[in-house]
FIMARVO-451601 format. One line per 3 residues: number of its first residue (from 1); their letters; for each residue x, y, z of C-alpha. Coordinates in Angstrom, 1 decimal, padded with zeros to 4 digits. Layout:
<sites>
NUM = A = X/Y/Z ~ ...
</sites>
This chain:
<sites>
1 = MAS = 004.5/-014.2/012.8 ~ 006.6/-012.9/015.6 ~ 003.7/-010.5/016.3
4 = ARG = 000.6/-009.0/014.8 ~ 002.7/-006.0/013.8 ~ 005.5/-008.1/012.5
7 = LGL = 003.6/-010.4/010.2 ~ 001.3/-007.5/009.3 ~ 004.3/-005.8/007.8
10 = LLL = 005.0/-008.8/005.6 ~ 001.5/-009.9/004.7 ~ -000.6/-006.8/004.6
13 = LLL = 001.6/-005.2/002.1 ~ -000.5/-007.7/000.1 ~ -003.9/-006.4/000.9
16 = PTV = -007.4/-007.5/-000.2 ~ -009.6/-007.4/-003.4 ~ -013.0/-008.3/-004.6
19 = GKG = -012.3/-008.4/-008.3 ~ -013.1/-011.1/-010.9 ~ -010.7/-012.4/-013.5
22 = GPS = -007.0/-012.2/-013.5 ~ -004.9/-009.9/-011.3 ~ -004.0/-006.4/-012.2
25 = TVV = -001.2/-006.3/-009.5 ~ 001.4/-008.7/-008.3 ~ 003.3/-008.3/-005.0
28 = RIN = 006.4/-010.3/-004.1 ~ 008.1/-010.3/-000.7 ~ 011.5/-012.0/-000.3
31 = QAA = 013.7/-013.2/002.5 ~ 015.2/-009.8/003.0 ~ 011.8/-008.5/003.9
34 = LSY = 011.4/-011.4/006.4 ~ 014.6/-010.5/008.0 ~ 013.4/-006.9/008.4
37 = VSD = 010.1/-008.2/009.9 ~ 012.1/-010.3/012.3 ~ 014.0/-007.3/013.6
40 = VGK = 010.8/-005.3/014.0 ~ 008.9/-008.1/015.7 ~ 011.4/-008.9/018.5
43 = ATL = 010.0/-006.4/021.0 ~ 006.4/-007.5/020.4 ~ 007.3/-011.2/020.8
46 = QQA = 009.2/-010.4/024.0 ~ 006.0/-008.8/025.4 ~ 003.8/-011.6/024.2
49 = LRV = 006.0/-014.3/025.9 ~ 005.6/-012.8/029.4 ~ 003.8/-015.8/030.9
52 = TVP = 002.8/-016.4/034.5 ~ 004.0/-019.5/036.5 ~ 001.9/-020.8/039.4
55 = PLL = 003.4/-021.3/042.8 ~ 005.5/-024.4/043.5 ~ 003.6/-026.4/046.1
58 = DLD = 005.1/-028.7/048.8 ~ 002.5/-031.2/049.9 ~ 002.3/-033.6/052.8
61 = ESG = 001.4/-037.3/052.5 ~ -002.4/-036.5/052.5 ~ -002.0/-034.0/049.7
64 = EVL = -002.4/-030.9/052.0 ~ -000.3/-027.9/051.0 ~ 002.6/-027.4/053.4
67 = RAT = 004.2/-024.5/051.7 ~ 003.6/-022.5/048.4 ~ 006.7/-021.0/046.8
70 = RIQ = 005.9/-018.1/044.5 ~ 007.8/-017.8/041.2 ~ 007.9/-014.5/039.5
73 = LLR = 009.0/-013.7/035.9 ~ 011.4/-010.8/036.0 ~ 012.2/-010.4/032.3
76 = VRV = 012.2/-012.0/028.9 ~ 014.9/-011.3/026.3 ~ 014.5/-012.6/022.8
79 = SSL = 018.1/-012.8/021.6 ~ 017.3/-014.0/018.1 ~ 014.2/-014.2/015.8
82 = HLR = 014.3/-015.7/012.3 ~ 011.6/-016.1/009.7 ~ 012.1/-018.0/006.6
85 = LLA = 009.9/-019.2/003.7 ~ 008.5/-022.7/003.5 ~ 007.7/-023.6/-000.1
88 = ELG = 004.1/-024.3/-000.7 ~ 003.2/-023.7/003.0 ~ 004.1/-020.4/004.4
91 = LHL = 006.6/-019.4/007.1 ~ 008.9/-021.0/009.6 ~ 009.7/-019.2/012.9
94 = SAA = 012.7/-019.8/015.0 ~ 013.3/-017.7/018.2 ~ 015.7/-018.0/021.1
97 = ANF = 014.7/-016.4/024.4 ~ 016.0/-016.2/027.9 ~ 013.5/-016.2/030.7
100 = TFQ = 014.7/-014.9/034.1 ~ 012.7/-015.9/037.2 ~ 012.8/-015.1/040.9
103 = VLR = 011.9/-018.0/043.2 ~ 010.8/-016.5/046.5 ~ 012.1/-019.0/049.0
106 = VTE = 011.8/-018.6/052.7 ~ 015.5/-018.7/053.3 ~ 016.7/-016.6/050.4
109 = PLE = 015.2/-015.6/047.0 ~ 016.6/-017.6/044.1 ~ 017.1/-016.1/040.7
112 = LTL = 017.6/-018.3/037.6 ~ 017.6/-018.0/033.9 ~ 016.0/-020.6/031.6
115 = PVV = 016.9/-020.6/027.9 ~ 014.1/-021.6/025.5 ~ 014.0/-022.1/021.7
118 = LQA = 010.7/-021.7/019.9 ~ 009.9/-023.4/016.6 ~ 006.7/-022.9/014.7
121 = DAR = 005.4/-023.4/011.2 ~ 002.6/-021.2/009.8 ~ 000.4/-021.7/006.8
124 = VAQ = -000.4/-018.6/004.6 ~ -003.6/-018.9/002.6 ~ -006.4/-016.9/001.1
127 = GSI = -009.3/-016.2/003.5 ~ -013.0/-016.2/002.9 ~ -012.9/-012.4/002.6
130 = RTP = -010.0/-012.5/000.2 ~ -007.3/-011.4/002.7 ~ -004.2/-013.3/003.7
133 = VVS = -004.9/-015.7/006.5 ~ -002.2/-017.2/008.7 ~ -002.6/-020.3/010.8
136 = VSA = -000.1/-022.1/013.0 ~ 000.3/-025.7/011.8 ~ 003.1/-026.8/014.2
139 = CSS = 004.7/-025.4/017.3 ~ 007.2/-026.6/019.9 ~ 009.4/-025.3/022.6
142 = LFG = 012.8/-026.7/023.5 ~ 014.0/-025.9/027.0 ~ 017.7/-025.6/028.0
145 = TAT = 019.3/-026.0/031.4 ~ 018.5/-023.3/034.0 ~ 021.5/-021.3/035.2
148 = MPG = 022.2/-019.0/038.2 ~ 023.4/-015.5/037.4 ~ 026.8/-014.4/038.6
151 = DKN = 028.6/-016.4/041.3 ~ 025.8/-016.8/043.8 ~ 025.7/-019.9/045.8
154 = SPS = 023.6/-022.5/043.9 ~ 020.9/-024.4/045.6 ~ 021.0/-028.1/045.7
157 = PAL = 020.8/-029.8/042.3 ~ 017.7/-031.6/043.3 ~ 015.9/-028.3/044.2
160 = LAR = 017.1/-026.6/041.0 ~ 015.9/-029.5/038.9 ~ 012.6/-029.5/040.7
163 = VQT = 012.1/-025.8/040.1 ~ 013.0/-026.1/036.5 ~ 010.7/-029.0/035.9
166 = HIQ = 007.8/-027.1/037.5 ~ 008.5/-024.0/035.3 ~ 008.8/-026.0/032.1
169 = AAM = 005.5/-027.8/032.8 ~ 003.8/-024.5/033.3 ~ 005.3/-022.8/030.3
172 = NSK = 005.3/-025.7/027.8 ~ 001.7/-025.1/026.6 ~ 001.6/-021.4/027.2
175 = LCL = 004.4/-020.4/024.9 ~ 002.8/-021.9/021.8 ~ -000.6/-020.6/022.8
178 = RVS = 000.9/-017.1/022.9 ~ 002.3/-017.5/019.4 ~ -001.2/-018.7/018.2
181 = NLV = -002.8/-015.8/019.9 ~ -000.5/-013.4/018.0 ~ -001.5/-015.0/014.8
184 = QDL = -005.2/-014.7/015.6 ~ -004.6/-011.0/016.4 ~ -002.9/-010.7/013.1
187 = NVH = -005.9/-012.2/011.2 ~ -008.3/-009.9/013.0 ~ -006.0/-007.0/011.9
190 = LGT = -005.9/-008.3/008.3 ~ -009.7/-008.6/008.2 ~ -010.2/-004.9/009.1
193 = LIG = -008.0/-003.7/006.2 ~ -010.6/-004.2/003.5 ~ -011.4/-000.5/003.1
196 = LTP = -011.8/002.1/000.4 ~ -008.8/004.4/-000.2 ~ -009.5/007.7/-002.0
199 = VGP = -008.4/008.1/-005.6 ~ -010.1/011.4/-006.2 ~ -012.8/013.5/-004.3
202 = ESQ = -015.6/011.0/-005.0 ~ -013.7/007.9/-006.1 ~ -012.0/005.1/-004.3
205 = IRY = -009.9/001.9/-004.8 ~ -009.8/-001.3/-002.9 ~ -007.4/-004.2/-003.4
208 = AMV = -008.0/-008.0/-002.7 ~ -006.4/-011.3/-003.4 ~ -007.8/-013.3/-006.4
211 = SAP = -006.1/-016.6/-005.6 ~ -004.1/-018.4/-003.0 ~ -000.5/-017.1/-002.6
214 = TIT = 002.3/-018.7/-004.4 ~ 005.1/-019.5/-002.0 ~ 008.6/-020.7/-002.9
217 = SDD = 011.8/-020.9/-000.9 ~ 012.7/-017.5/-002.4 ~ 009.6/-015.4/-002.1
220 = ISL = 005.9/-015.2/-001.4 ~ 003.8/-013.8/-004.3 ~ 000.2/-012.6/-004.2
223 = DID = -002.0/-012.0/-007.2 ~ -004.1/-009.0/-006.5 ~ -006.9/-007.1/-008.3
226 = AAL = -008.4/-003.7/-007.8 ~ -012.1/-002.8/-007.3 ~ -012.8/000.8/-008.2
229 = FLL = -015.8/002.8/-006.9 ~ -017.4/006.0/-007.8 ~ -019.7/007.5/-005.1
232 = GTP = -019.5/004.1/-003.4 ~ -020.8/002.2/-006.4 ~ -018.5/-000.2/-008.3
235 = IVL = -017.8/001.0/-011.8 ~ -017.8/-001.4/-014.8 ~ -014.2/-001.9/-016.0
238 = PEN = -013.0/-003.0/-019.4 ~ -012.5/-006.8/-019.4 ~ -008.9/-007.8/-018.6
241 = TTP = -008.4/-010.2/-021.5 ~ -004.7/-010.7/-020.8 ~ -003.9/-012.0/-017.3
244 = FAL = -001.0/-010.2/-015.8 ~ 002.1/-012.2/-014.8 ~ 005.1/-010.4/-013.3
247 = PRH = 008.3/-011.6/-014.8 ~ 010.8/-013.1/-012.4 ~ 013.4/-010.3/-012.9
250 = GGA = 011.3/-007.2/-013.5 ~ 013.0/-004.9/-011.0 ~ 015.9/-004.5/-008.6
253 = QDA = 017.0/-007.9/-007.4 ~ 018.0/-006.8/-003.9 ~ 014.7/-005.1/-003.1
256 = MAT = 012.6/-006.4/-000.2 ~ 009.3/-005.8/-002.0 ~ 008.5/-006.0/-005.7
259 = VGL = 005.2/-004.6/-006.9 ~ 004.1/-005.2/-010.5 ~ 001.3/-002.9/-011.9
262 = SQH = -000.3/-004.0/-015.2 ~ -001.5/-001.8/-018.1 ~ -005.0/-002.8/-017.1
265 = LFD = -004.7/-001.1/-013.7 ~ -003.6/002.2/-015.3 ~ -006.4/002.0/-017.8
268 = SAL = -008.9/001.3/-015.1 ~ -007.7/004.1/-012.8 ~ -007.9/006.6/-015.7
271 = LLL = -011.4/005.4/-016.6 ~ -012.4/006.0/-013.0 ~ -010.9/009.6/-013.0
274 = QKA = -012.7/010.3/-016.3 ~ -016.0/009.0/-015.1 ~ -015.7/011.0/-011.9
277 = GAL = -015.1/014.2/-013.9 ~ -011.8/014.7/-012.0 ~ -009.9/015.4/-015.2
280 = NLD = -012.3/018.2/-016.3 ~ -011.5/021.8/-015.5 ~ -012.5/025.4/-016.2
283 = VTG = -009.9/028.0/-017.2 ~ -011.2/031.5/-016.3 ~ -009.7/034.7/-017.7
286 = QLN = -009.2/037.8/-015.5 ~ -010.3/040.9/-017.4 ~ -007.7/043.2/-015.8
289 = SAD = -004.8/040.7/-015.8 ~ -002.0/041.9/-018.1 ~ -000.6/038.5/-018.6
292 = NPL = -003.8/036.6/-019.3 ~ -005.1/037.0/-022.9 ~ -008.4/035.2/-022.1
295 = NTS = -010.7/038.0/-023.1 ~ -012.9/038.9/-026.0 ~ -010.7/041.9/-027.0
298 = VLG = -007.7/039.6/-027.7 ~ -009.8/036.9/-029.3 ~ -011.6/039.6/-031.5
301 = QLI = -008.3/040.4/-033.1 ~ -008.3/036.9/-034.6 ~ -012.0/036.4/-035.1
304 = PEV = -013.8/039.6/-036.3 ~ -017.3/038.2/-035.3 ~ -016.1/038.1/-031.7
307 = AHQ = -015.1/041.8/-031.8 ~ -018.5/042.6/-033.4 ~ -020.5/040.8/-030.8
310 = FPE = -018.4/042.1/-027.9 ~ -017.4/045.7/-028.5 ~ -016.4/045.9/-024.8
313 = PMP = -013.8/043.5/-023.4 ~ -015.3/040.6/-021.5 ~ -013.6/037.6/-019.8
316 = LVL = -013.5/034.2/-021.5 ~ -013.9/030.8/-019.9 ~ -012.4/027.6/-021.3
319 = KVQ = -014.5/024.6/-020.3 ~ -012.3/021.5/-020.7 ~ -014.1/018.2/-020.7
322 = LGA = -012.8/014.7/-021.4 ~ -015.4/012.8/-023.3 ~ -012.9/010.1/-024.3
325 = TPV = -011.1/008.0/-021.8 ~ -007.4/009.0/-021.5 ~ -004.9/006.5/-022.8
328 = VTL = -001.7/005.5/-021.1 ~ 001.0/003.8/-023.1 ~ 003.8/001.9/-021.4
331 = HTN = 007.0/001.2/-023.3 ~ 010.5/000.4/-021.9 ~ 011.7/003.4/-019.9
334 = NAM = 008.9/005.5/-021.4 ~ 005.3/006.2/-020.1 ~ 003.0/008.5/-022.1
337 = LRL = -000.5/009.8/-021.5 ~ -002.8/010.9/-024.3 ~ -005.8/013.2/-023.7
340 = QPL = -008.5/014.2/-026.1 ~ -010.5/016.9/-024.5 ~ -013.3/019.0/-025.9
343 = VEV = -012.6/022.7/-025.2 ~ -015.6/025.0/-025.3 ~ -014.8/028.7/-025.4
346 = LAT = -017.4/030.9/-023.6 ~ -017.8/034.6/-023.0 ~ -019.5/036.3/-020.2
349 = ASN = -022.2/038.5/-021.5 ~ -023.4/041.7/-019.9 ~ -026.1/039.9/-018.0
352 = SAF = -023.5/037.5/-016.5 ~ -024.8/034.6/-018.6 ~ -022.3/032.5/-020.6
355 = QSL = -022.4/032.5/-024.3 ~ -020.7/029.7/-026.3 ~ -018.5/031.1/-029.0
358 = FSL = -016.9/027.9/-030.4 ~ -015.5/024.6/-029.4 ~ -012.3/022.8/-030.2
361 = DVV = -011.2/019.2/-030.4 ~ -007.8/019.0/-028.8 ~ -005.2/016.2/-028.7
364 = VNL = -002.5/016.4/-026.1 ~ 000.4/013.9/-025.7 ~ 002.1/014.0/-022.4
367 = SLQ = 005.2/012.4/-020.9 ~ 004.4/010.7/-017.7 ~ 007.0/010.4/-014.9
370 = LSV = 006.1/008.0/-012.1 ~ 007.3/008.0/-008.5 ~ 006.3/006.5/-005.1
373 = SKV = 005.8/008.4/-001.9 ~ 005.2/006.3/001.2 ~ 002.4/004.1/-000.1
376 = KLQ = 001.2/006.1/-003.1 ~ 002.1/006.0/-006.8 ~ 002.3/009.5/-008.0
379 = GTT = 002.8/011.1/-011.4 ~ 003.9/014.3/-013.1 ~ 003.4/015.3/-016.7
382 = SVL = 004.9/017.5/-019.4 ~ 003.7/018.2/-022.9 ~ 005.2/016.2/-025.7
385 = GDV = 005.4/017.9/-029.1 ~ 002.7/020.2/-030.4 ~ -000.9/020.4/-029.1
388 = QVT = -003.3/019.4/-032.0 ~ -006.3/021.7/-032.4 ~ -009.3/021.3/-034.8
391 = VAS = -012.6/023.3/-034.8 ~ -015.5/021.2/-033.6 ~ -018.3/023.9/-033.8
394 = SNV = -018.6/027.6/-034.1 ~ -021.1/030.3/-033.3 ~ -018.9/033.1/-034.5
397 = GSI = -018.4/032.2/-038.2 ~ -015.4/030.7/-039.8 ~ -012.4/030.1/-037.6
400 = DPV = -008.9/029.4/-038.8 ~ -007.4/026.8/-036.4 ~ -003.9/028.1/-037.1
403 = QVH = -005.0/031.5/-035.7 ~ -006.3/030.2/-032.5 ~ -003.7/027.6/-032.0
406 = SLM = -001.0/029.8/-030.5 ~ -003.6/031.5/-028.3 ~ -005.0/028.2/-027.0
409 = GTV = -001.5/026.9/-026.4 ~ -000.7/029.9/-024.2 ~ -003.9/029.8/-022.1
412 = FEK = -004.6/026.1/-022.2 ~ -001.4/024.2/-021.6 ~ -000.2/025.5/-018.3
415 = PLL = -003.6/025.3/-016.5 ~ -004.1/021.8/-017.9 ~ -000.6/020.7/-016.6
418 = DHL = -001.2/022.4/-013.3 ~ -004.5/020.6/-012.9 ~ -003.2/017.2/-014.0
421 = NAL = -000.1/017.4/-011.9 ~ -002.1/018.4/-008.8 ~ -004.4/015.4/-009.4
424 = LGM = -001.7/012.9/-010.1 ~ 000.4/014.3/-007.3 ~ -002.4/013.2/-004.9
427 = GIA = -001.4/009.7/-005.9 ~ -003.2/006.3/-006.0 ~ -002.8/004.0/-003.1
430 = LPS = -000.7/000.9/-003.6 ~ -001.3/-002.3/-001.6 ~ -000.1/-001.5/001.9
433 = VVN = -000.4/-002.1/005.6 ~ -001.1/000.6/008.3 ~ 002.2/002.2/009.4
436 = LCY = 004.2/000.6/006.7 ~ 005.9/002.7/004.0 ~ 007.9/001.8/000.9
439 = SNP = 011.5/002.8/001.5 ~ 013.8/004.1/-001.2 ~ 011.5/002.9/-004.0
442 = EVF = 012.6/002.7/-007.6 ~ 010.1/002.7/-010.5 ~ 010.8/000.8/-013.7
445 = VHE = 008.6/001.2/-016.8 ~ 008.5/-001.9/-019.1 ~ 006.5/-002.9/-022.1
448 = GYV = 002.9/-003.0/-020.8 ~ 003.6/-002.9/-017.1 ~ 005.4/-001.0/-014.3
451 = VIS = 007.5/-002.4/-011.5 ~ 008.2/-000.8/-008.1 ~ 011.2/-002.2/-006.3
454 = SGL = 011.4/-001.1/-002.7 ~ 012.6/-001.6/000.8 ~ 010.2/-001.5/003.8
457 = LYQ = 010.0/001.0/006.6 ~ 007.7/000.5/009.6 ~ 006.7/003.7/011.4
460 = H = 005.2/003.5/014.9
</sites>
């Protein structure tokens, strides 16, 4: 609330959604985050409080102006800024600032410093476009006694009191108006952040609030859902039958931000990637490569019909397609990913056409390690146990799965892992605000959900 940037740090970490049903994500911000926002917001608040004061007029008995004394604001220094949570309402702002003015008198310029304490309450609610909306519900300014810097000769007490009264009257309404303007700027900023963030080359994700925020004296909590899009069109997600509720102590207790990600969010993201075809890949053999056995000559040693149909070595292509949606399983300290691709083995004929030799049903279990970089959740995988292979169809006669198992493991596992890790390394965007990053994040895997505990880092 100290500034559009300041509150944006706090509230836009909790971005938008247009989902239906229960949340797939919960974000909590605590008092430590408010303290960080306060530190970042000081400079912007100082700039916003640079108000103008009209001249002090001396009038004659008829009301004509005898003399106009200009008053110029030299500087504003916000010495303290504090934000704290107000249960069931929003935020309370308390700021102390010193305003230094120069009064341009005819005899000698007069410089004085006027201390002011600002107090304001702001309500945080859900807006019509499902973004956080902040509104000032109460604001006041308390003026101290003006002082002269150094040991300069003070003017008469009557003149000093008259100047201070004039400045206070001019500033009294302006200071709270400046605070309100900052909040309005913030709401405009919040409203522009309903945008699509890429998940893959043709897929996007968008977050939005699904209910009003829950505010206690300890933290502010937002229930958020994700809308997923493929080529700009929303995809139909499995129904979230179990509303997600983030346990009170799911992550590091001293973290500024706690983000809970439900099983449903992971299932939905994988469904999106599967529908987009992002998990499919082609593995192409190089005929003259000594360390790549993807050619008909090597395969012909295991399957005689291949050697018969291709007396000359020809490169092979593995076309890997995921017909079934990948399954992620979340257990305490353990995340696993299960893929069930259909692998079609094709050979390049002499006329450059592809000829299908056989296809395999493959089951791969992978260990999934999660991390956060800036505002993205990323993953890396490694194969768990043995890859299961069964023959789905064959155009080259009978095939012993045991014979092709080791060959498929050699040529299939590494390209699959490279492809998956490159895709998961791109990451999926978490709820965030422009220029705000998660700082020193920790990822905890629990039964059915993931928790990210993190500090905040604002980058200009």
